[in-house]
C-alpha positions as CSV (number, residue, x, y, z in Angstrom):
1,M,106.2,138.5,55.8
2,G,106.2,134.6,56.0
3,F,102.9,132.5,57.7
4,G,101.0,133.3,55.0
5,I,100.6,137.5,55.3
6,L,101.0,139.3,52.0
7,E,103.3,141.8,52.0
8,D,102.0,145.4,51.5
9,K,103.0,146.6,47.2
10,S,102.4,150.1,47.8
11,D,105.0,152.5,48.3
12,L,104.2,153.5,52.0
13,A,107.1,153.1,54.0
14,H,105.7,151.9,57.2
15,V,101.9,150.2,56.9
16,P,100.2,151.6,61.0
17,G,100.0,148.6,62.5
18,T,102.9,146.6,61.6
19,V,105.8,147.6,64.1
20,L,109.1,146.0,65.1
21,L,108.5,144.6,68.5
22,A,111.8,142.4,68.9
23,E,115.2,142.7,68.2
24,K,118.8,141.3,69.1
25,I,120.3,143.2,71.4
26,S,121.7,146.3,70.3
27,Q,125.0,148.0,70.4
28,P,125.2,151.4,72.6
29,G,125.5,152.9,69.2
30,D,122.6,151.3,67.4
31,V,119.2,153.3,67.0
32,L,117.1,150.9,68.5
33,A,119.4,151.0,71.6
34,Q,118.1,154.2,72.3
35,L,114.8,153.0,72.4
36,K,112.4,151.7,75.7
37,H,112.7,148.4,75.8
38,G,111.3,145.9,78.5
39,S,112.4,144.3,81.5
40,G,113.6,140.4,82.6
41,A,112.4,138.1,79.8
42,D,111.2,141.1,78.0
43,A,114.8,143.2,77.5
44,Q,114.6,142.1,73.7
45,I,111.1,143.6,73.6
46,V,111.2,147.5,71.9
47,L,108.3,148.9,74.2
48,V,105.5,149.8,71.6
49,P,103.9,152.4,72.2
50,Q,106.9,154.3,73.6
51,P,106.2,155.8,76.7
52,S,106.6,159.7,77.3
53,E,108.8,161.2,80.0
54,D,105.9,162.2,81.5
55,P,105.2,160.6,85.1
56,N,101.4,161.3,84.6
57,D,101.3,159.4,81.6
58,P,99.6,155.8,82.2
59,L,102.2,153.8,80.8
60,N,104.6,155.0,82.9
61,W,102.6,154.1,85.9
62,P,103.3,151.4,88.3
63,Y,102.2,148.0,87.5
64,W,100.5,147.5,90.7
65,K,98.3,150.6,89.7
66,K,97.9,149.3,86.8
67,L,96.5,145.6,87.8
68,S,94.3,147.4,90.4
69,I,92.4,150.0,87.6
70,V,92.1,146.9,85.7
71,A,90.8,144.9,88.4
72,I,88.1,147.7,89.3
73,L,87.2,147.8,86.2
74,V,86.7,144.2,85.4
75,Y,84.5,143.7,88.8
76,G,82.5,147.3,87.2
77,S,82.0,144.7,84.1
78,C,81.4,141.7,85.8
79,L,78.2,143.4,87.9
80,C,77.2,145.9,85.3
81,A,77.3,143.8,82.2
82,A,77.7,140.4,83.0
83,T,75.2,140.0,85.7
84,V,72.6,142.9,85.0
85,G,72.1,141.3,81.4
86,P,71.6,137.9,82.5
87,L,70.0,138.7,85.7
88,L,66.5,137.6,84.7
89,N,67.3,134.2,82.5
90,A,67.0,131.6,84.8
91,S,63.8,133.2,86.6
92,I,62.2,133.3,83.3
93,A,59.6,130.9,84.4
94,V,59.2,132.3,87.8
95,L,58.5,135.6,86.7
96,A,55.9,134.7,84.0
97,M,54.5,132.8,87.0
98,D,54.5,135.9,89.3
99,F,53.1,138.6,86.8
100,K,51.1,136.2,84.8
101,T,52.3,136.6,81.6
102,S,54.1,134.5,78.3
103,F,58.1,133.4,78.5
104,K,58.2,136.2,75.6
105,D,57.2,139.3,77.7
106,I,59.8,138.2,80.7
107,T,62.4,138.1,78.0
108,L,61.3,141.1,76.4
109,M,62.4,142.8,79.6
110,S,66.1,141.8,78.9
111,G,65.1,142.8,75.5
112,Y,63.9,146.3,75.9
113,Q,67.4,146.8,78.5
114,L,69.4,145.8,75.5
115,L,67.7,148.1,73.1
116,A,68.5,150.5,75.6
117,A,72.2,149.5,75.8
118,G,72.6,149.4,72.1
119,C,70.9,152.9,71.7
120,S,73.2,154.7,74.3
121,G,76.3,153.3,73.0
122,P,77.2,156.1,70.4
123,I,76.5,158.9,73.2
124,V,78.7,156.7,75.6
125,S,81.4,156.8,72.7
126,A,81.2,160.8,72.0
127,L,81.7,161.4,75.7
128,A,84.4,159.1,76.2
129,R,86.5,160.5,73.5
130,K,84.9,164.1,74.5
131,Y,85.6,164.2,78.0
132,G,87.8,161.1,78.6
133,K,86.7,157.6,80.0
134,R,86.8,157.8,83.6
135,P,83.0,160.4,83.7
136,V,81.4,157.3,81.9
137,F,82.4,154.9,84.0
138,L,81.1,156.7,87.2
139,A,77.9,157.1,85.0
140,S,77.5,153.8,84.2
141,S,78.0,152.1,87.7
142,L,75.4,155.0,89.3
143,F,73.2,154.0,86.5
144,A,73.6,150.6,87.6
145,V,72.4,151.3,91.6
146,I,69.4,153.2,90.6
147,G,68.1,150.6,88.4
148,S,69.0,148.3,90.9
149,I,66.8,150.4,93.5
150,M,64.1,150.9,91.3
151,G,63.9,146.9,90.8
152,S,64.1,146.1,94.3
153,A,61.2,147.8,94.7
154,S,59.4,147.0,92.3
155,H,55.9,144.7,92.1
156,S,54.7,144.8,88.3
157,Y,55.4,144.1,85.2
158,N,55.9,148.1,83.9
159,T,58.0,149.0,87.3
160,L,60.1,145.9,87.0
161,L,60.3,146.9,83.2
162,A,61.1,150.5,83.9
163,A,64.1,149.3,86.1
164,R,65.5,146.8,83.7
165,I,65.5,149.7,81.0
166,V,67.8,152.2,83.3
167,Q,69.9,149.2,84.1
168,G,70.2,149.0,80.7
169,F,72.3,152.4,80.2
170,S,75.3,151.6,82.6
171,I,75.7,148.2,80.0
172,S,77.9,150.0,77.3
173,A,81.1,151.5,78.6
174,Y,81.7,148.1,80.4
175,E,80.7,146.3,77.2
176,S,83.3,148.4,75.0
177,I,84.7,151.2,76.7
178,I,86.4,149.1,79.3
179,F,88.5,147.4,75.7
180,S,90.1,150.6,74.8
181,V,91.5,151.0,78.4
182,I,93.9,148.0,77.9
183,P,95.9,149.9,75.5
184,D,96.0,153.0,77.4
185,L,97.5,151.2,80.3
186,F,99.6,148.2,78.4
187,F,102.2,148.0,76.1
188,L,101.4,145.8,72.8
189,H,103.1,142.6,74.1
190,Q,101.0,142.5,77.3
191,R,97.8,143.4,75.6
192,G,96.5,139.8,75.1
193,L,96.4,138.8,78.7
194,F,94.2,141.5,80.0
195,T,92.3,141.4,76.7
196,A,91.5,137.5,77.2
197,I,90.8,138.6,81.2
198,V,87.7,141.4,79.7
199,S,86.5,138.9,77.1
200,F,86.6,136.3,79.9
201,T,84.5,138.4,82.2
202,L,82.0,139.2,79.4
203,S,81.3,135.5,78.2
204,A,82.0,133.2,81.1
205,V,81.0,135.1,83.8
206,S,77.6,136.6,82.7
207,N,77.0,133.0,82.8
208,L,78.4,132.1,86.3
209,S,75.8,134.7,87.0
210,S,73.1,133.2,85.9
211,V,73.9,130.1,88.5
212,V,74.0,132.4,91.3
213,A,70.9,134.5,90.3
214,G,68.8,130.6,89.8
215,A,69.6,129.9,93.4
216,V,69.2,133.6,94.5
217,T,65.1,132.9,93.3
218,N,64.8,129.6,94.1
219,N,65.8,130.6,97.9
220,L,65.4,133.7,98.5
221,G,62.9,135.2,96.0
222,W,63.6,137.5,92.7
223,H,63.8,140.9,94.6
224,Y,67.1,140.1,96.4
225,L,68.9,139.7,93.2
226,F,68.0,143.6,93.3
227,H,68.9,143.9,96.7
228,L,72.7,142.1,96.4
229,L,73.0,144.1,93.3
230,I,72.6,147.8,95.2
231,V,75.6,146.8,97.8
232,T,77.9,145.3,95.2
233,V,77.3,147.9,92.4
234,G,77.5,150.9,95.1
235,L,80.8,149.3,96.7
236,Q,82.2,148.9,93.1
237,L,81.7,153.1,92.7
238,I,83.2,153.9,95.7
239,L,86.3,152.0,94.5
240,L,86.1,153.2,90.9
241,Y,86.0,156.6,91.9
242,L,88.8,156.5,94.8
243,F,91.1,154.3,92.4
244,V,90.3,154.6,88.9
245,P,91.9,158.1,87.7
246,E,91.6,159.1,83.8
247,T,93.9,156.6,81.7
248,T,92.9,158.8,78.4
249,Y,96.4,160.8,77.5
250,H,97.8,162.6,74.8
251,R,101.0,161.4,74.2
252,D,102.8,162.9,71.1
253,R,101.9,161.1,68.0
254,L,106.2,160.4,67.7
255,Y,105.8,158.0,70.2
256,E,102.6,156.1,68.8
257,V,105.1,153.7,66.4
258,D,102.2,151.7,65.8
259,L,100.0,154.6,64.4
260,A,103.0,155.7,62.3
261,S,103.1,155.7,58.5
262,T,106.9,157.0,58.0
263,D,109.7,154.8,59.8
264,N,110.8,157.9,62.4
265,L,112.8,155.7,64.9
266,Q,115.7,157.5,64.3
267,E,113.7,161.1,65.3
268,L,112.3,159.2,68.4
269,A,115.8,157.7,69.0
270,E,117.4,161.1,69.1
271,A,114.4,162.6,71.8
272,E,114.6,159.4,73.6
273,A,118.7,160.3,73.9
274,R,117.8,163.8,74.9
275,H,116.8,162.8,77.9
276,D,119.6,159.7,78.7
277,P,122.3,161.5,81.4
278,R,124.6,159.5,79.5
279,T,124.1,160.7,76.1
280,Q,123.0,164.4,76.6
281,K,126.2,165.9,76.2
282,A,127.4,164.5,73.5
283,I,124.4,165.4,72.0
284,Q,124.1,169.4,73.3
285,D,125.0,170.1,69.5
286,L,122.5,168.0,67.5
287,K,119.9,169.7,65.6
288,I,116.8,168.1,65.4
289,E,114.1,169.3,63.1
290,K,111.1,168.3,64.8
291,T,111.0,167.6,68.2
292,V,108.6,166.1,70.9
293,T,106.3,168.9,73.2
294,N,107.3,166.6,76.5
295,T,110.8,166.4,75.7
296,S,111.5,170.1,74.8
297,S,110.5,171.2,78.1
298,V,110.6,169.5,81.9
299,P,107.9,166.8,82.3
300,P,105.4,168.1,84.3
301,P,105.1,166.3,88.2
302,K,102.9,164.1,89.1
303,K,99.4,164.6,89.9
304,T,98.3,164.0,93.9
305,F,96.2,161.4,94.8
306,I,93.7,164.1,95.1
307,Q,94.5,165.8,91.9
308,E,93.6,162.2,90.2
309,L,89.9,162.1,91.7
310,A,89.0,164.9,89.8
311,I,85.8,163.4,88.1
312,F,86.2,165.8,84.9
313,T,89.6,166.1,83.5
314,G,89.1,168.7,80.5
315,T,88.1,168.5,76.5
316,H,90.3,165.5,75.0
317,S,88.7,166.3,71.7
318,D,88.1,169.3,69.6
319,E,85.5,167.3,67.5
320,S,81.6,168.1,67.6
321,L,79.9,165.9,70.0
322,I,77.2,165.2,67.2
323,Q,80.4,164.0,65.2
324,L,81.5,161.6,67.7
325,V,78.1,160.5,68.4
326,F,78.2,158.8,64.5
327,A,81.6,158.1,64.7
328,P,80.9,154.4,65.6
329,V,79.1,153.7,62.5
330,L,81.4,155.8,60.4
331,C,84.1,153.8,61.9
332,C,82.5,150.5,59.8
333,L,83.2,151.9,56.1
334,N,86.8,150.3,57.1
335,L,85.9,146.4,56.2
336,G,88.5,145.4,59.0
337,V,86.6,146.8,61.7
338,L,83.5,145.7,60.3
339,W,84.3,142.4,60.5
340,V,85.5,142.9,63.8
341,V,82.1,144.2,64.7
342,V,79.9,141.7,62.8
343,V,81.6,138.4,63.4
344,S,82.3,139.2,67.4
345,G,79.2,140.7,67.9
346,T,77.0,138.3,65.8
347,V,78.9,134.7,67.6
348,T,78.8,136.6,71.0
349,S,74.8,136.7,70.4
350,F,74.5,132.8,69.6
351,Y,75.4,131.9,73.1
352,V,73.0,134.6,74.6
353,G,70.0,133.3,72.4
354,M,71.0,129.8,73.7
355,A,70.3,131.5,77.3
356,Y,67.1,132.8,76.0
357,V,65.4,129.9,75.6
358,A,67.2,127.5,78.4
359,A,64.3,128.3,80.9
360,Q,61.8,127.3,78.0
361,I,63.6,123.6,77.3
362,F,64.2,122.8,80.7
363,S,61.6,124.1,83.0
364,F,59.3,121.5,81.4
365,P,59.0,117.3,80.4
366,P,61.5,115.6,80.1
367,Y,64.2,117.8,82.3
368,N,61.6,119.6,84.9
369,L,64.0,122.0,86.1
370,T,63.7,124.5,89.2
371,A,64.7,128.4,88.5
372,A,68.0,126.9,90.6
373,G,68.2,123.9,88.1
374,V,68.1,126.1,84.9
375,G,70.8,128.3,86.6
376,Y,73.2,125.4,87.3
377,L,73.0,124.4,83.8
378,S,75.4,128.0,83.2
379,L,78.1,126.1,84.8
380,G,78.7,124.5,81.4
381,P,79.7,127.3,79.4
382,F,81.0,129.0,82.2
383,L,83.8,126.0,82.8
384,G,84.1,126.2,78.6
385,G,84.2,129.9,78.8
386,A,87.4,130.0,81.3
387,L,89.1,127.5,79.6
388,A,89.5,128.7,76.4
389,S,90.0,132.2,78.3
390,I,93.1,130.7,80.3
391,V,94.7,128.8,77.3
392,L,94.2,132.4,75.3
393,G,95.5,134.7,78.5
394,L,98.6,132.3,79.2
395,T,99.5,131.6,75.0
396,N,98.5,134.9,73.2
397,D,101.2,137.3,74.5
398,P,104.1,134.1,74.4
399,L,102.6,133.1,70.5
400,I,103.2,136.7,68.8
401,I,106.5,137.1,70.6
402,W,107.6,133.6,69.5
403,F,105.8,134.4,65.7
404,T,107.9,137.9,65.9
405,K,111.1,136.4,66.6
406,R,110.5,134.3,63.7
407,N,109.7,137.5,61.4
408,K,112.8,139.1,61.5
409,G,111.0,140.9,65.1
410,I,108.7,142.7,63.0
411,F,104.9,142.0,64.7
412,E,101.6,141.8,62.7
413,P,98.6,142.6,64.3
414,E,97.4,139.3,61.7
415,I,99.1,137.4,63.9
416,R,96.3,137.6,66.7
417,L,93.8,135.8,64.4
418,L,95.7,132.6,64.2
419,P,94.0,131.2,67.9
420,I,90.4,131.2,65.7
421,I,91.7,128.0,64.1
422,F,90.5,126.6,67.4
423,S,87.3,127.9,67.1
424,S,85.6,125.3,64.9
425,V,84.2,123.6,68.3
426,G,82.2,126.0,69.2
427,G,79.9,125.5,65.9
428,V,79.9,121.9,66.7
429,G,78.6,122.5,70.3
430,L,76.2,125.2,69.5
431,I,74.4,122.4,66.6
432,L,74.4,120.1,68.9
433,Y,73.0,121.8,71.8
434,G,69.8,122.2,69.9
435,V,69.7,118.5,68.7
436,L,70.1,117.0,71.4
437,A,67.8,119.5,73.6
438,Q,65.0,118.5,71.4
439,R,65.7,114.8,71.6
440,G,65.5,115.4,75.2
441,D,69.3,113.5,75.6
442,N,71.0,113.3,79.1
443,L,71.4,116.7,80.5
444,Y,74.9,116.8,81.2
445,L,75.6,116.2,77.8
446,V,73.7,118.5,76.6
447,D,75.4,121.4,78.9
448,F,78.6,120.2,77.8
449,M,77.3,121.3,74.6
450,W,76.6,124.2,75.7
451,G,80.3,125.1,77.2
452,L,81.9,123.4,73.8
453,M,80.0,126.4,72.3
454,L,81.1,129.1,74.3
455,F,84.7,127.4,74.5
456,G,85.2,127.9,70.8
457,A,83.1,131.2,70.8
458,V,85.5,132.7,73.2
459,F,88.7,131.9,70.7
460,I,87.1,134.1,68.3
461,F,85.8,137.1,70.2
462,T,89.3,137.1,72.1
463,S,91.7,137.0,69.1
464,A,89.3,139.5,67.1
465,S,89.1,141.8,69.8
466,A,93.4,142.1,70.5
467,Y,92.9,142.0,66.4
468,A,91.3,145.4,66.9
469,I,93.3,146.9,69.5
470,D,96.8,146.0,67.6
471,A,95.2,147.0,63.7
472,Y,93.2,150.0,64.3
473,R,94.2,151.2,68.0
474,D,93.5,154.8,67.0
475,M,89.7,153.1,66.5
476,S,89.3,151.2,69.2
477,S,86.8,153.1,71.4
478,E,84.5,153.4,68.4
479,L,85.1,149.9,67.1
480,F,84.1,148.3,70.2
481,I,80.9,150.6,70.8
482,A,80.0,149.5,67.6
483,S,80.5,145.9,68.2
484,M,78.6,146.0,71.3
485,M,75.6,148.3,69.4
486,L,75.2,145.4,66.8
487,K,75.5,142.5,69.1
488,N,72.7,144.4,72.0
489,F,70.2,144.9,68.8
490,L,71.0,140.9,67.7
491,F,69.4,140.3,71.5
492,Y,66.7,142.4,71.7
493,A,65.2,141.2,67.9
494,Y,66.0,137.8,69.4
495,S,63.6,138.4,72.4
496,Y,60.6,139.1,70.1
497,F,61.3,135.9,68.3
498,M,63.4,133.0,69.8
499,N,60.9,131.8,72.2
500,D,58.5,131.4,69.4
501,W,60.6,130.4,67.0
502,A,61.8,127.6,69.6
503,A,58.2,126.7,70.7
504,S,57.0,126.5,66.6
505,A,60.0,124.8,64.9
506,G,62.1,122.8,67.8
507,P,65.6,124.1,69.3
508,A,67.3,122.2,66.8
509,Q,66.3,123.8,63.5
510,V,67.0,127.2,65.6
511,F,71.0,126.2,66.0
512,E,71.5,124.5,63.2
513,V,70.7,127.7,61.5
514,F,72.9,129.6,64.1
515,G,75.5,126.8,63.5
516,G,75.9,127.1,59.7
517,V,76.3,131.3,60.5
518,Y,78.7,130.9,63.1
519,F,81.0,128.6,60.6
520,A,80.5,131.0,58.0
521,L,81.6,134.1,59.5
522,A,84.7,131.7,61.5
523,L,85.9,131.2,57.6
524,T,86.1,134.6,56.6
525,T,89.5,134.9,59.1
526,I,91.3,133.6,56.2
527,P,90.9,136.1,53.8
528,L,91.6,139.0,57.1
529,Y,94.9,137.0,57.9
530,I,95.5,137.2,54.5
531,F,95.2,140.2,52.9
532,G,94.8,141.9,56.3
533,K,98.6,144.0,55.7
534,R,97.7,145.0,52.0
535,Y,94.1,146.1,53.9
536,R,95.6,148.3,56.4
537,S,98.0,150.1,53.9
538,F,95.3,150.9,51.5
539,W,93.0,152.1,54.6
540,H,95.9,154.5,55.4
541,R,96.1,155.9,51.8
542,H,92.5,156.0,51.3
543,N,90.9,156.8,54.7
544,L,87.2,157.5,54.2
545,L,87.0,159.1,57.7
546,E,89.5,161.5,56.8
547,M,87.3,162.5,53.7
548,L,84.2,162.8,55.6
549,H,86.5,165.2,57.9
550,V,85.9,162.4,60.7
551,R,88.7,162.0,63.4
552,T,88.9,158.9,66.2
553,H,92.3,160.1,67.6
554,S,92.6,163.4,69.3
555,A,94.1,166.1,67.4
556,F,95.8,167.8,69.8
């Protein structure tokens, strides 16, 4: 393998995650010619995983249907994850005066909400794995509606706190499970764009929501934040029920070429050829020792629109719920998974920490901003995150195809980590944000540094997420739940000490410490990139989860 990724030295025939993705045009008799390929400009791209013959396989759904599902789920993520969490950030000073309490007490409302999100994560993961993603998303949106109704009717600190906690139960699915929908719907060479879109939603949009929330609080009052959420989340819940069917699908493992540890392309090609009218007659006498469930019988009929409205589609795992609840934590026994969890979760927590102290810094001299003014400051990180997401969305998938073609058509998930090279600017922005804010420097320059921080952070968060999906797809649901848990527990911890720390030591010290940790975490990408393939091989041969009899994929 070129590009600095060390080859596996074991006798493993095929390292899971490494796949033949691009090839030169095959001859009709070649094994690869029998496999399904992309179309148009992607005609030389082997589809990974290979779609089954079942019309109900999400990989076979029309592209417009996939896009509509993603759009509705991203809309839900905008509301339940990117808006519900930072909803009150720009209004902290107003709420502190209304309830005659401290900044810390108001920040704790968000802290307890995020604690609820973190604690519910393992349950959300277990239910999604056991009963599918659709009922989990529906329940999450319902919690957001109920919590918003409670918030709109609250007139005391305790009732508003209760509303925020109920809203917290809507967050985890839209921060984590949504990532595992991407490999349900899209092939490997298409995932980078949609990973960038979800990352953009969770990072940049969360800042845009503060801009809107600050203006609403300033002009209409903070109750209207909840009034508006009732309407918008209610609409999303309806769209979710009508147009987002279950995406969990149990494809025969023969098709999952990226998860295999053996080279079974010949066997898969024979199975594919059985459905090719041009070759069916020629292979009637072939004796295939191992057949594919969906290829040995007539594919089932396509589900109707009414059938797809079913909330529950059966049991998708034979594991006990208790075992599935512990799976996200146990997944961290894998060092690659642990890296993604720690790096993405911690870096994400840093820009939320910046938002926690924004009202405290900018509501008083020398800035003297109103709630709306504090909210408008979030335009900086929104634009920084949006720009990074656009760059990654446009270049991520073309980049991996370019590298793959220069690696004899072999794709390595570690290639997804290359954009982290550009993340160092985020650490610079993080440090200078604190220094300039403490000195009372130009407001626009401080805001630029906030945007620069998020620009760099998106390169880390998006690249790590794309790597996780490609390298450890069978653990993706649990992995993103674990990451969500870590960052929400960090958010909760920050709510206890961030405001006091910034008040006593000054924002410069706070963000210098954060910046140092940021750079240290970014540097850990180097050994993962170099040794990642060897570790994937080692994990497959010494899988601690299998030793503990814990499965993170269906055994059906």
